[in-house]
C-alpha positions in Angstrom: 7.8 160.3 51.4 5.0 158.4 49.6 2.7 159.8 47.0 -1.1 159.5 47.5 -2.3 155.9 47.6 -4.1 154.7 44.5 -7.0 152.3 45.2 -8.2 149.9 42.4 -10.8 147.4 43.5 -9.6 145.6 46.6 -6.0 146.7 46.3 -4.2 149.9 47.4 -0.9 150.9 45.7 1.5 152.9 47.8 4.2 154.4 45.5 7.4 155.8 47.1 8.7 159.2 46.0 12.1 159.0 47.6 14.4 156.9 49.8 12.3 157.6 52.9 9.2 156.3 51.1 11.0 153.2 49.9 12.2 152.5 53.4 8.7 153.0 54.8 7.3 150.6 52.2 9.9 148.0 53.0 9.5 148.5 56.8 5.7 147.9 56.6 6.1 144.8 54.4 8.7 143.3 56.8 6.7 144.2 59.9 3.5 142.7 58.6 5.4 139.4 57.7 7.2 139.3 61.0 4.5 139.9 63.7 2.2 137.4 65.4 -1.5 137.0 64.6 -2.7 139.3 67.4 -0.5 142.2 66.1 -1.2 141.4 62.4 -4.9 141.9 63.1 -4.1 145.6 63.8 -2.3 146.0 60.4 -3.8 146.4 56.9 -2.7 143.2 55.1 0.3 143.5 52.8 -0.1 141.7 49.5 3.2 142.5 47.8 6.2 144.8 48.0 8.8 145.4 45.3 12.3 144.4 46.2 13.6 147.9 46.7 10.4 149.4 48.1 9.3 151.6 45.2 5.8 150.0 45.4 3.8 148.4 48.3 0.5 146.8 47.6 -1.9 146.4 50.5 -5.6 145.4 50.7 -7.9 148.4 50.3 -9.7 149.6 53.4 -12.3 152.2 54.1 -10.5 155.2 55.8 -11.7 156.6 59.1 -13.3 160.0 58.9 -12.1 161.2 62.4 -8.9 161.0 64.4 -9.0 158.2 66.9 -9.7 159.2 70.5 -6.9 158.9 73.0 -8.7 155.9 74.5 -9.0 154.1 71.1 -5.3 154.7 70.5 -4.2 153.3 73.9 -6.4 150.3 73.3 -4.5 149.7 70.0 -1.2 150.4 71.8 -2.1 147.8 74.5 -3.1 145.3 71.9 0.2 145.9 70.1 1.9 145.1 73.5 5.1 147.0 73.0 8.1 145.3 74.4 11.3 147.1 75.5 14.0 146.8 72.9 11.5 146.9 70.0 10.9 149.7 67.6 8.3 152.1 69.0 4.6 151.5 68.4 4.4 151.9 64.6 1.2 153.8 64.1 -0.4 157.2 64.7 -3.9 158.1 65.7 -4.6 160.2 62.5 -7.8 159.3 60.7 -6.0 158.9 57.4 -3.7 156.3 58.9 -6.5 154.0 60.0 -9.4 152.3 58.2 -12.0 149.5 58.3 -11.0 146.1 56.8 -13.2 143.1 57.2 -15.1 144.6 60.1 -12.0 145.6 62.2 -10.0 148.8 62.6 -6.6 148.5 61.0 -3.6 150.7 60.6 -3.1 151.8 57.0 0.3 153.5 57.5 2.4 151.8 60.1 5.9 153.0 59.6 5.4 156.1 61.7 7.4 157.5 64.6 5.0 160.1 66.1 5.9 161.9 69.2 2.8 161.0 71.1 2.8 164.4 72.9 1.9 166.0 69.5 -1.3 164.1 69.2 -2.9 164.9 72.6 -2.1 167.5 75.3 -1.9 165.0 78.2 1.5 165.3 80.0 3.7 162.3 79.1 4.0 161.3 82.8 0.2 160.7 82.9 0.1 158.5 79.8 -0.1 154.8 80.2 2.2 154.1 77.3 5.1 156.1 78.8 4.7 154.4 82.1 5.4 151.1 80.4 8.4 152.3 78.5 11.9 152.3 79.9 13.1 155.8 80.7 15.6 155.8 77.8 12.8 155.3 75.3 10.0 157.4 76.8 8.8 160.1 74.5 9.6 163.7 75.5 6.9 166.3 76.2 
């Protein structure tokens, strides 16, 4: 887990409380460095990460006030363009996980593994994301 984020000026500091938080910080730093420009545009920019993940510094963004609609989330999912064999889509639709940065909506927390069925009541078989996923990685209802 991570402690609350501390924002100072244009920087946000994400401190890890335990091994899971350190792993999340390192995952986000690695993901941000490793994706192409179209995917990176969905992620809040990483400035620096400590070697063991105790601290992740990202650019500060204005958090959303409401959870994303299902349509907004699927638009982000389609922009992410999940490919079979990759980790799952790394973000959730919660308002606290998204914000505005330089005029665009960006994920502030992108080390998540949400079961999509917990976010909206739509049966999995009717969701566009699950239709694109191979059966072995589709999320259960």
